[in-house]
C-alpha positions in Angstrom: 6.2 -13.6 -11.1 6.9 -14.6 -7.6 4.5 -16.7 -6.9 4.0 -16.9 -2.4 2.0 -19.0 -0.4 -1.1 -16.7 0.2 -2.1 -19.2 3.1 1.0 -17.7 4.8 0.5 -14.1 3.9 -2.7 -14.0 5.6 -1.8 -16.2 8.7 0.4 -13.4 8.9 -2.2 -10.1 8.4 -3.9 -12.2 11.2 -0.8 -12.0 13.0 -1.1 -8.6 12.9 -4.8 -8.1 13.5 -5.8 -7.5 10.4 -9.3 -9.6 9.5 -7.6 -11.3 6.4 -10.6 -12.8 5.1 -11.6 -9.7 4.1 -8.5 -7.9 2.4 -8.0 -8.1 -1.4 -5.0 -9.3 -3.1 -4.3 -8.0 -6.3 -1.1 -8.3 -8.8 1.2 -4.9 -8.9 2.1 -4.8 -12.5 4.9 -2.2 -14.0 4.3 1.0 -15.4 4.9 2.7 -18.7 8.6 3.9 -18.8 7.3 7.2 -20.0 5.2 8.0 -17.1 7.2 6.4 -15.3 9.9 8.7 -15.6 7.7 11.7 -14.8 7.0 9.3 -11.2 8.5 10.5 -7.8 11.1 7.4 -7.1 13.5 8.5 -4.3 14.9 4.7 -3.0 13.2 4.0 -0.2 10.8 5.3 0.3 7.7 4.1 -0.7 5.3 6.2 1.6 6.4 9.5 0.6 6.8 8.4 -3.2 2.6 7.1 -3.8 1.8 9.9 -2.2 3.3 12.7 -3.9 2.6 10.7 -6.8 -0.7 11.2 -6.6 -0.6 14.4 -5.6 0.4 15.2 -9.1 -1.5 12.5 -10.4 0.6 10.0 -12.0 -2.0 7.6 -9.7 -5.3 8.0 -8.4 -5.4 6.6 -5.3 -3.0 5.9 -2.9 -2.9 2.6 -2.0 -2.0 1.2 1.5 -1.3 -2.5 2.4 1.2 -5.1 2.2 4.2 -6.9 -0.6 3.2 -10.2 -0.4 6.8 -11.3 0.8 8.0 -13.7 3.7 7.5 -12.3 5.7 5.4 -9.4 4.3 6.5 -6.1 3.8 4.9 -2.6 4.5 4.1 -1.2 1.2 3.1 2.2 -0.1 1.6 1.7 -3.9 -0.5 3.4 -6.4 -3.9 2.5 -8.4 -4.2 4.1 -11.7 -7.5 3.2 -13.2 -7.2 -0.3 -12.4 -3.7 -1.4 -12.2 -1.7 -1.4 -9.5 2.2 -0.5 -9.8 4.8 0.7 -7.6 7.3 3.7 -8.9 9.7 3.0 -6.1 10.2 -0.4 -6.6 10.4 -0.1 -10.3 12.9 2.7 -10.5 15.6 0.9 -9.1 15.6 -1.9 -12.1 14.4 -5.7 -13.2 11.1 -5.1 -12.0 8.8 -8.5 -11.9 5.2 -8.4 -11.0 4.4 -9.1 -7.0 1.2 -9.6 -5.5 0.0 -7.1 -3.3 -2.2 -7.2 -0.2 -4.5 -4.6 0.4 -5.8 -2.6 3.4 -7.2 0.6 1.9 -7.0 3.4 -0.9 -7.1 6.7 -0.6 -8.2 9.7 -3.0 -5.8 12.2 -3.0 -8.5 14.3 -0.9 -8.7 11.6 2.1 -4.8 11.1 2.0 -4.2 14.6 2.3 -7.1 14.6 5.4 -5.1 11.7 6.4 -1.6 13.7 6.1 -2.4 16.9 7.9 -4.1 14.6 11.4 -0.3 12.6 10.7 2.0 15.5 10.9 2.1 16.0 7.7 3.2 12.1 7.2 2.2 10.4 4.7 -0.8 7.5 5.8 1.6 4.6 6.9 0.6 1.2 8.4 1.4 2.4 12.2 -1.2 5.4 11.5 -3.8 2.9 10.5 -3.5 0.5 13.4 -3.8 3.9 15.8 -7.1 5.1 13.7 -8.6 1.0 14.1 -11.9 1.8 15.2 -12.0 3.5 11.5 -10.5 1.0 9.4 -12.7 -1.4 11.2 -13.5 -3.0 7.9 -10.1 -4.5 7.8 -9.0 -4.3 11.0 -10.1 -6.2 14.2 -10.4 -3.8 16.6 -10.7 -6.2 19.3 -7.7 -7.9 19.7 -5.7 -4.5 19.7 -8.4 -3.3 22.1 -6.9 -6.6 24.7 
């Protein structure tokens, strides 16, 4: 697994008006190849892929957050049980587990409800920031208002 400086990740999250101390960081693991074969894995479309994979039961939760790189990258993955997977990156090949900062997780119902209010696009970071008051557990809504 690629090592990242988590203090630097937290600094970048804070700069983006997130409450970095409230954000959980997890490891994204490779999924079983047989399951990956059944997933939606359109290249460079992590939000769409994760959305479709949750709709079709390949994952239980749509997870929105940031890949812990320098700089951090907004990204969507899926959760199944207590594990996190990234079919989009894994389908590209040479997948290495990596650290991921979770902003929020959506059930299929919540994900679809939010997509409906987002012109049928899967929830992304911009959408989350536009609804800062609803996600004030991880977004510093006071800083955004200034």
